[in-house]
C-alpha positions as CSV (number, residue, x, y, z in Angstrom):
1,G,-100.6,16.5,127.3
2,E,-99.3,13.0,127.4
3,R,-101.5,10.0,128.2
4,G,-100.0,9.0,132.3
5,A,-97.5,12.0,132.3
6,G,-99.4,12.8,135.5
7,R,-97.9,9.5,137.3
8,P,-94.6,9.2,139.0
9,G,-93.6,6.7,136.6
10,A,-93.7,8.4,133.7
11,R,-90.2,10.7,134.1
12,P,-88.0,7.3,135.0
13,S,-89.4,6.0,131.6
14,R,-88.2,9.0,129.8
15,R,-84.7,8.5,131.2
16,L,-84.5,4.9,130.4
17,C,-85.1,5.8,126.5
18,S,-82.4,8.3,126.5
19,L,-80.2,5.9,128.0
20,R,-80.6,3.6,125.5
21,R,-78.7,5.8,122.9
22,P,-75.4,5.8,124.6
23,A,-75.5,2.4,124.8
24,A,-76.4,2.0,121.2
25,R,-73.6,3.4,120.6
26,L,-71.0,1.4,122.9
27,V,-72.1,-1.1,121.1
28,L,-71.5,0.1,117.7
29,S,-68.1,0.9,118.6
30,S,-67.1,-1.8,119.8
31,R,-68.4,-3.5,116.5
32,A,-66.4,-1.1,114.8
33,L,-63.3,-2.5,117.3
34,F,-63.8,-6.1,116.5
35,A,-64.3,-4.9,112.7
36,V,-60.9,-3.2,112.7
37,S,-58.5,-5.9,114.9
38,P,-60.3,-9.4,113.2
39,V,-57.0,-11.4,114.4
40,V,-57.5,-10.6,117.8
41,A,-61.5,-11.3,117.9
42,T,-61.8,-14.4,115.7
43,L,-60.4,-17.8,117.0
44,C,-58.3,-19.6,113.7
45,W,-60.8,-22.7,114.3
46,R,-63.5,-20.9,113.2
47,V,-62.7,-19.7,109.8
48,E,-59.9,-22.4,108.9
49,D,-59.4,-26.3,108.4
50,F,-57.8,-27.6,112.1
51,V,-55.8,-30.7,113.3
52,V,-56.5,-32.1,116.6
53,A,-52.9,-32.1,118.4
54,Q,-54.5,-33.2,121.7
55,E,-58.0,-35.1,122.3
56,C,-60.8,-33.7,124.5
57,T,-59.2,-33.6,128.2
58,R,-60.6,-33.1,131.6
59,C,-58.9,-29.6,132.8
60,S,-56.7,-29.3,135.6
61,S,-57.6,-26.7,138.6
62,F,-54.8,-24.5,137.4
63,Q,-56.3,-24.7,133.3
64,M,-59.8,-23.9,135.0
65,K,-58.1,-20.6,136.3
66,T,-55.8,-19.6,133.2
67,I,-57.7,-20.6,129.9
68,S,-61.4,-19.5,129.9
69,Q,-61.9,-22.2,127.2
70,C,-62.3,-24.7,130.2
71,S,-65.0,-22.8,131.5
72,P,-68.4,-24.2,129.0
73,T,-67.6,-28.0,129.6
74,G,-64.7,-28.2,132.1
75,F,-62.9,-30.0,128.9
76,I,-60.5,-28.8,126.2
77,E,-58.7,-30.1,123.3
78,K,-55.9,-28.6,121.9
79,I,-55.8,-27.9,118.2
80,N,-53.4,-26.8,115.6
81,C,-54.4,-24.7,112.7
82,A,-53.5,-25.4,109.2
83,T,-53.1,-22.1,107.6
84,S,-52.0,-19.5,110.8
85,K,-50.0,-22.5,112.1
86,R,-51.2,-21.5,115.2
87,D,-52.1,-23.5,118.3
88,E,-55.1,-22.8,120.2
89,Y,-57.6,-24.9,123.1
90,K,-61.0,-25.7,122.3
91,S,-64.0,-26.7,124.7
92,C,-64.8,-30.1,123.6
93,R,-67.4,-32.3,125.0
94,S,-66.2,-35.6,126.6
95,A,-68.0,-38.8,125.1
96,V,-67.0,-40.4,128.9
97,M,-68.7,-37.5,130.5
98,E,-71.7,-37.8,127.9
99,A,-72.0,-41.4,128.7
100,H,-72.0,-41.0,132.3
101,V,-74.6,-38.1,132.5
102,F,-77.0,-40.2,130.4
103,W,-76.7,-43.4,132.6
104,R,-77.2,-41.1,135.1
105,F,-80.1,-40.0,134.1
106,V,-82.0,-43.0,133.2
107,G,-81.2,-44.3,136.6
108,T,-82.8,-41.2,137.9
109,M,-85.4,-41.8,135.7
110,M,-85.6,-45.4,136.3
111,C,-85.8,-44.8,140.1
112,V,-89.2,-42.2,139.7
113,A,-90.9,-44.7,138.4
114,T,-90.5,-47.0,140.4
115,V,-91.4,-45.1,143.3
116,F,-94.6,-43.8,140.9
117,A,-95.3,-47.9,140.7
118,V,-95.3,-48.6,144.3
119,L,-97.3,-45.6,145.1
120,V,-99.6,-46.3,142.4
121,V,-100.2,-49.9,143.6
122,C,-100.6,-48.7,147.5
123,R,-103.0,-46.4,146.2
124,Q,-105.1,-48.7,143.8
125,R,-105.1,-51.2,147.0
126,V,-106.5,-48.7,149.5
127,L,-109.2,-47.8,147.4
128,D,-109.9,-51.5,146.3
129,R,-110.3,-51.9,150.5
130,K,-112.6,-48.7,150.3
131,A,-115.1,-50.3,148.0
132,L,-114.9,-53.6,149.2
133,E,-115.9,-51.9,153.0
134,K,-118.5,-50.2,151.3
135,V,-120.3,-53.0,149.2
136,R,-120.2,-55.1,152.5
137,K,-121.5,-52.3,154.8
138,Q,-124.6,-52.0,152.2
139,I,-124.9,-56.1,152.0
140,E,-124.9,-55.9,156.0
141,S,-127.9,-53.4,156.0
142,I,-129.9,-55.5,153.7
């Protein structure tokens, strides 16, 4: 017999293995589909030179719903591909937004550092007071 065949968990694992085969066929067939139609699957700016037609700007609420490239960063730039002469949108990172996020992070870390520095000073004072009290009691007992 197969090891662990008497356990209830052994059979479902065999079913999971059989489910992998159709999934693999689906992946292979989807790859074949993209191989047949590379124009649909490939963005022109990935394979050819392009010119930035419109600088990186924040997406409007309408653009967020209609242009999928807005999703990753919330910013897009309009580009013009040189060879195919197609206009496309490309997700981008705004330098202003990156600077804002950086300074917010620096400010947060400074606040956290200040809070912990105050906690360290307070704890040190408590420990010093306890040590002085202990020394005072030892001197009084002599």
